[in-house]
C-alpha positions as CSV (number, residue, x, y, z in Angstrom):
1,M,17.7,-15.3,8.7
2,A,17.9,-14.5,12.4
3,K,17.7,-17.5,14.8
4,K,13.6,-18.0,16.3
5,K,12.8,-18.8,20.1
6,S,10.5,-21.4,20.3
7,F,8.0,-21.8,23.2
8,V,4.8,-23.6,23.9
9,L,1.8,-21.5,24.0
10,R,-1.9,-22.9,25.1
11,L,-4.7,-21.5,23.6
12,D,-8.5,-21.7,24.1
13,P,-9.9,-24.7,21.6
14,D,-12.5,-21.5,20.2
15,D,-9.6,-18.9,19.5
16,Y,-7.3,-21.7,18.1
17,A,-10.1,-22.4,15.5
18,A,-10.5,-19.0,15.1
19,L,-7.1,-18.2,14.5
20,E,-7.2,-21.1,12.3
21,R,-9.7,-19.9,9.8
22,W,-8.1,-16.2,9.9
23,A,-4.8,-17.9,8.9
24,A,-6.6,-19.4,6.3
25,D,-8.0,-16.3,4.4
26,E,-4.7,-14.6,4.7
27,F,-2.4,-17.8,3.3
28,R,-0.6,-18.5,5.7
29,S,0.7,-20.4,8.3
30,I,-0.8,-20.5,12.4
31,N,2.8,-19.9,12.9
32,G,3.0,-17.3,10.2
33,Q,0.0,-15.6,11.5
34,L,0.6,-16.1,14.9
35,E,4.6,-14.1,14.2
36,W,2.2,-11.2,12.0
37,V,0.1,-10.9,14.8
38,I,2.6,-9.7,17.5
39,D,5.1,-8.1,15.2
40,K,2.1,-5.6,14.5
41,A,1.1,-5.4,18.0
42,L,4.9,-4.8,19.1
43,K,5.3,-2.2,16.6
44,D,1.8,-1.1,17.4
45,A,2.3,-0.2,20.9
46,G,5.7,1.0,20.4
47,R,8.2,-1.5,21.7
48,K,10.0,-2.7,18.6
49,K,12.6,-0.7,17.0
50,T,12.2,-0.4,13.4
51,K,15.0,-1.7,10.7
52,K,15.8,1.5,9.2
53,S,17.6,1.2,5.3
54,K,21.3,1.7,4.6
55,D,20.4,5.2,3.2
56,E,19.2,6.1,6.1
């Protein structure tokens, strides 16, 4: 597994509550939900390279 970078994130309490509900709805932790949101945003913006399979 790739090494992960830790950092502090400050959120508005209402945003945090909404994120908490969203994560629970998708059976993820808040951290897991944030990772998913960030990953999706980076891919959608074309700022993240996708990993190619061994066959490509």
